C-alpha positions, 0 to 999 in steps of 0.5 A: 397682137404683136408680130410673133416671128420671134418668141415673146418675152414676158416681163413681170411687174413683181412688187405690184403683184406681191402687194396686190396678192397681200391686200387681196388675201388680207381682206378675205382670209389671212393664211399662215402655217401652224407655226404662224408664218404668214403665207397668203401673199406667197400663195396667191403669187405662186398661183399667179405664176402657175396660171401665167405659165399654163395660159401662155407657156411663156418662152422667156419670162423675167421678174423685175424688182425695184432697184432701191430709192429712185434717185432721179425722181427723188431729186426732181421732187426735192425741188418742190417744197409746197403744192396746192390741194383743192379744198372741196368744202371751201372750193379753194386751193390750199397751199400745203407742204410737199413731202416728196415722191412717195412720202406718203407711203407707209413701210411694208407691213412686216408680215409681207416682208416676212414673205419676200424670201419665200417668194424669191425662193419660188421665183428661183425654183421656177427658174425665173431670173430677177432683174433690177437696176440700182437707183431706178424703179421696176417700171424703168427697168420694164420700159428699157427691156420692153423697148430693147426687146421689141427693137430686136423683134420680140413681142413683149407682154408686160404682166401688170395691172398698173395704169402707168404701164399703158404709156409703154404700149406699142404695136409690139409691146402689150400689157397682160393683166392676169387679174382682169381674166387675162385682159390684153392691152394693145394701142386700141384697147388702151384708148378704149380703156383710158380714153387716150392713145398710149403716147398721151398716157403720160399727159393724163397721168400728169394731170391726174396725179397719184396719191399713193406715190404722192405725185400731186398732179393738177388739183381739182381736175380728177380722172374724168377732167384729165382725160377731157383736157388731153383729148381737147388739147393733145398734151399737158403742155398745150393745156397749160398754155391754153390756160395761160393764153386763152383761158376761155378755151378751158370750160370749167373755172376749177380746171382753168384755175388749177392749170393757171396756178400749178404749172410747175407742179404739173410739169413735175408730176409729168416728170415723175410719171414718165417711165425711163426706157434708156437704162444700162440694164444688163440682161441675158435673154437665155437666162429668161428662158423657160425651157429648163423645167422648174426645180421640183425638189426646191418647189416641193420643199418650199410648198411643204414648209409653207403647208401648201398641200394643194400646190404640193399635190399638183407637183409630180411625185418624186422619184420613188425610193425603194424601201423594204418595210418589215411589219412582222419582224422575226428575231433574225430580222431584229438581229440583222437590223442591229448588225447593219449599222452603228446608228439606230434610228427610232420613231415613236407614234407622237409625230405619226399624224404630222408626217406630211403629204404624199409618199414617194416610196415603193413599199415592199411589205415583207409577209414571209414571216410566220405571222398572218396578214400583218395588218390584221395581226397588228390591229392593236398596234396600228390602233395605238398609232391613231392617238399620237403620244405627243397630244397627251404628254402628262397622261398616265404611264404608257400601256401596251402596245408601244409601236416604234419604227426602227432603221439602221439603213435608209432602205430597210426598216421594221415596225415593232411593238416594244412591249413584246418579248421579241423586242428585248434586244431593241430595249437593250440596244436603246439603253446601250450607251455605246450605240448612237441613236438618231431621232426627230424631236428628242423631247417627244422621244424621251417623254414616250420612253419615260412614260413607258419606263423604257431607258434610252441612252446616247441619243447623238442625232436629232434631225429636228435640231440639226435642221434648225441649226442649219437654217433657223429661218425655215418655218417648219422643222417637222420630219416631213418638211426636213425630209423634203427639204434636205432629201427631196423625200415625201413622206406619207400623209395621215389625215385627222381621224384616219388610221395610219397605214402600217408602214408609216412608223418604219417609213419615218424611221428610215427617213430619220436615219437618212437625214442623220447621215445627211445633216450631221456632216453639214452641221460639222462643216458649218461648225455648229456641232459645238452649239448642238452638243453644248447647248441645244441637245443637252437642253432637251431633258431640262425643258421636258422636266420644266414642262412636267413640273408646270406652273401652279395656277390660282384658278379662283383668282383668275375667275375673279379677274375674268368676271371683273374683265367682263364687267369692264368690257360691258362698261366700255361697250356701253360707252362706245355705243353711246358715242356711236349713237347706236349698238353694233358689234365692236368685234366686227372690223366691217361694222366698226369701220362703218361706225367710225368712218361713215357715221362718225366721219373720222379721217379714213386711213389709206385704202387698198385694193378692190372694195376700198376696205378701210382698216381698223387695225391697231396702228390706225386706231391709235392714230385716230385716238389722238382726235377722238375718244371712241377709237381709244375705247375700242383699243381698251376693249380689245386689250381686255378681250385679248386678256380674257380669251388668252388667260383668264378664261382659258388658263383655268380650263388647262390645269391638271388635278394639281392645279398646274398648267403645263406649257410646251417649250419649242426650241425650233420656233424662232429664227433668233434662237429664243425659245417659244411657248405654246399650249398655252403660250406663257411668254406673252403675258403683259408685264407693263400693264396693271391688268397683266401684272394681275394675271401674273399674280395667279401664278403661285407657289405650291404651299410651303414654297415661294416663287423665285424670279431671276431676270437678266438686267438690260442684257441686250444693251449690255451686249451692244456695249460688249460688241461695240466697245463704245466707251460711253456704254462701257463706262456706263455699265462699269460704273453703274450709270443708268443707261437711259438717263445717259442717252437722254442727256447725250441725245436730248441735251437734258440735265439728268438732275431735272430729267422727267420720267417721260424724257427718260422713257423716250431715251429708253425707246431710242436705246432699244430702238437702236438695238432692234435696228429701228428706222426713223419711220418706226421711231416716229411712230413709237414716240409720236413725233415726225420722221424728221425729228426721229431721224435727228434723234438717231443721228445724234445717238450715233454721233455721241455713241460712235462705237455703236455706229462703227459696230453696225457699219462693220457688222453689215459689211461682214454680213453682206460678205458672208450672208449670215450673222453669228452669236457669241456662241456660234449660232448662225442665222442666214440673212439672204436679203442683205444684198436685195435691190428692194429697199424694204427688203434690204432695210428689214434684212439690215435691222435683222442683222443688227438685232440677231447677234444681240438677241441670239446671244442673249437667248444662248446665254439663258439656255447655258444658264438653264443648263448650269442651274439644272446641274447645280440644283441636281448636284445639290439635291435641292427640291426647287424646280425650274418651271418657266422661261420667258426670254431673259427671265427664269421662274422657280418654285422653291421651298422657303427653306431653300429660297435664299441658297437657290437665289444665290446659286441662280444669280451666280450661274446666270452671271457667269455664263460668259465673260463680257467686257462689262458686268452681267447682272441678274436680278433675283426676287422672291414672293408668293406669286410671279407678280410679287417675286419682282 
């Protein structure tokens, strides 16, 4: 053990553990929230931090991150154009192109990139500083800090599982590997594990190479041979000299020839594996101190948002908030409630079972009123709470009782049955337009009131919408999460099939009141109140009416399609089994991998982690499809299986007695401002495939009606023209030039007169790729070209469309200064990683920053159009019903005699929601079904 006269310092190799956590959970059980936010890597990483803190109680701890592209290693590797690889079959050394340091690495998986902000939030909540140095990797920062701190007398523990770190081990610098039962590597242990002392680790790694980082090493020598050579000669230079000067001293022919023919490659490899220990890294030892307790409020908010119930239970309960719950209110209680404030907070049972984990409130039950025991007296009332209204949105009208929680202060609330005589003043207050109401999820409240035939007016505060506007990147906006995030308040959890405790509704109402008081000023300060008042709040009843209208489904057509899909799947399965030479479960990744890679000997993709699990993901199979028919057939099989399970099998089961299916629109489900659709999701039905179009044919008009489809034309590209003011784009849209043909001509140099459809489609991919901030890697994968060619396309695009390049450059600079992006309607999105030193995180943040103003503005545009259309349809007494929104498209079920007039009305409203520099175009079609309305 190091001499621990001073407190030890623990340096965390952060990204290495994040990747390990990610791939470990990918193999076992991927995790996500109910809204689909991936959480597995975050969960494992936090548990690792907790275990480290519990096992070692570190006095000093820092998380080390990458500092962008490793400049010195990239420059060194760029000098090497070709390398040799040992061909096992021919037993020869083949010369191949060398792509450079880490050239074989793929981009960080999107679902891991999505988790990075949560991991950083966890580190910040724990009070663990994040350190990096621009142009250098985490290894170099760790090496530098290890040397400096040990020289100052501090024992250093490098928390890592990376063998490269073994070169840093000294008597005062050790490696701690939590994944190996807290294995600690001192100099003796390094020699025991690797076969050489720490000072010779670099030499072994130089010969061994690293396929993950594309460090070539000495081909054909391998792990065992590299150790034996260094044990024999003491250094890589000595081994190379021996192969040149005394070749007989090298026992094996392959090893001898490898060293003789690859001296430059091996020396480059040594340079690449050597960790730098002399960086000018700024750090504060005091900032690494763990003496300050973690920010429990931030941890509680994070765990609640990510639904980490076990971690949440391990935290100390928040300081109790004293709340007086009146469960059997008298008339006097109701009078005092209404007099206490000008705002009435209400909460119905629809969310009662979704209120999260633990209650931090000291409950004072007021049983002084004439009633008997409140629980016994109100058993029917509490029983009504066990079936949330929200689970039955289209059931018959609400019957008695109708429980509600009410609050006009944060520390006193009542439980009341609205269908009782004593509740008359509350019913009057609900419809009193002069009394502002506060709710969580106005749509659910309106649905409940409508079913119960209770009038409600002047809902001013929806704390769910407030929370979403303040930060749309949060994964959840449930009341429990919002209360934890903004007021550090834990609400009572109700398990499934558990009878809710009597105070749950008044507790929720008091939380709503408190949040309305907290969040309304924040919305105003952020200048989001106009977006809230003009778009988000008035859109709620429009969405409710669309949900109630639903979409008519031809179930017979879907069942016929389902039968055809089943036959097609059986045919594909038979063909796949024939190619494999045996039957197996195509839906099993393990069995599929065994067949493709071990029995059919197709090239294996990169393997990750313990067990060397081989991926059969879509991108892997797409690449293999170019070489073999079996992966292509598997992809077809999966596509048909998805269509069956999501649509042709499920939709007929979800229709009501009028053959209509009712989706649920979610206003707070995306970070860009787009609506999402669930139960069922009707926004993901494929449109570009014939099979997807057949499913859309099952969405039919009711007898005597037609389906109207209204779709914005290239709205995000038009917005790019407006934002960038690029002359070519502006002219194209003002003169009705096809934008994809223009780009093909400008970027590929192709004459429009002789242009093929394939060339135009490639240009289309470039156009939309730019809008989505695509990287050369992403464009290369999409077009099936190499990254160099893709990079040339992107550079040529920006050379021709200079206004777009300027817009993106200025937008990113502005985002770096403000930390957020804004739509034309004022909606904002935080971009916290825009300044990240991690290149993957920063790159993702930059792509998000470019796309969000475009996609977010388009989302706001169609919301405003929906408001205007709904108002116009109501004013004109039309019978046409708006039934569905799919991003840039709206569907209507219209009587035939109204179709032409409504089509003109819809087109006019969609094209006039905002004034842009170029025309806004909405294309409206009609037909007997969704497919034919295009």
